[in-house]
C-alpha positions as CSV (number, residue, x, y, z in Angstrom):
1,X,4.4,1.1,14.3
2,X,4.2,-2.8,14.5
3,X,0.4,-2.8,14.1
4,X,0.7,-0.6,11.0
5,X,3.2,-2.8,9.6
6,X,1.1,-5.9,10.2
7,X,-2.1,-4.0,8.7
8,X,-0.3,-3.1,5.6
9,X,1.2,-6.9,5.3
10,X,-2.0,-8.5,6.1
11,X,-3.9,-6.5,3.5
12,X,-1.2,-7.3,0.7
13,X,-1.0,-11.1,1.6
14,X,-4.8,-11.2,1.6
15,X,-5.2,-9.7,-1.5
16,X,-2.2,-11.7,-3.2
17,X,-0.2,-8.8,-4.1
18,X,3.2,-9.2,-4.7
19,X,5.7,-7.2,-2.5
20,X,9.2,-7.1,-0.9
21,X,9.6,-6.3,2.7
22,X,12.6,-4.3,3.5
23,X,14.3,-3.6,6.8
24,X,15.2,-0.2,6.9
25,X,16.5,-0.6,10.5
26,X,19.6,-2.3,8.9
27,X,21.0,0.9,7.5
28,X,21.4,3.8,9.8
29,X,21.0,6.5,7.2
30,X,17.6,5.3,6.7
31,X,16.5,5.4,10.1
32,X,17.5,9.1,10.4
33,X,14.6,10.1,8.1
34,X,12.2,7.1,7.8
35,X,9.6,5.7,9.7
36,X,7.9,2.5,8.7
37,X,5.8,1.7,7.2
38,X,6.7,3.7,3.8
39,X,5.4,2.1,0.7
40,X,7.0,2.1,-2.7
41,X,6.3,0.8,-6.2
42,X,9.9,0.0,-7.4
43,X,11.9,3.3,-6.5
44,X,8.7,5.6,-6.5
45,X,7.5,6.6,-3.0
46,X,3.8,6.2,-2.8
47,X,3.2,7.3,0.9
48,X,3.1,6.3,4.5
49,X,0.5,4.2,6.6
50,X,-1.9,7.2,6.8
51,X,-2.1,7.6,2.9
52,X,-2.4,3.8,2.6
53,X,-5.3,3.6,5.2
54,X,-7.2,6.4,3.6
55,X,-6.8,4.7,0.2
56,X,-8.1,1.6,1.9
57,X,-11.1,3.2,3.5
58,X,-11.9,4.8,0.1
59,X,-11.6,1.5,-1.7
60,X,-8.6,2.7,-3.7
61,X,-5.6,0.8,-2.6
62,X,-4.8,-0.7,-6.1
63,X,-4.7,3.1,-7.6
64,X,-2.7,4.1,-4.6
65,X,-0.2,1.2,-5.3
66,X,0.0,2.0,-9.0
67,X,-1.8,-1.4,-9.8
68,X,-5.1,-2.4,-11.8
69,X,-7.6,-3.4,-9.6
70,X,-8.7,-6.9,-10.3
71,X,-12.1,-7.7,-11.7
72,X,-14.9,-8.3,-9.2
73,X,-13.2,-6.0,-6.4
74,X,-14.8,-3.2,-4.8
75,X,-12.4,-0.9,-6.5
76,X,-12.9,-2.3,-9.8
77,X,-16.6,-2.0,-9.6
78,X,-16.4,1.7,-8.2
79,X,-14.2,2.5,-11.3
80,X,-16.9,0.9,-13.6
81,X,-19.6,3.0,-12.3
82,X,-17.5,6.2,-12.3
83,X,-16.9,5.5,-16.0
84,X,-20.5,4.6,-16.8
């Protein structure tokens, strides 16, 4: 679990994507149903590590996160090719 958390955090930090890290272990109710890492955009659940990893492998992380891919990124270039 720790490696997956570090993988997600490393990607977000490297790409300067703003995020807020929450420690679910502080709330016993959360621990019953949620294993980290889980990704949310505000209160909307996006998916787990496997979904994040798949999006990253497909150069679709920004879309997965509900964000616009920055110009020059692989994801933006792939979208431009699809729309052409």
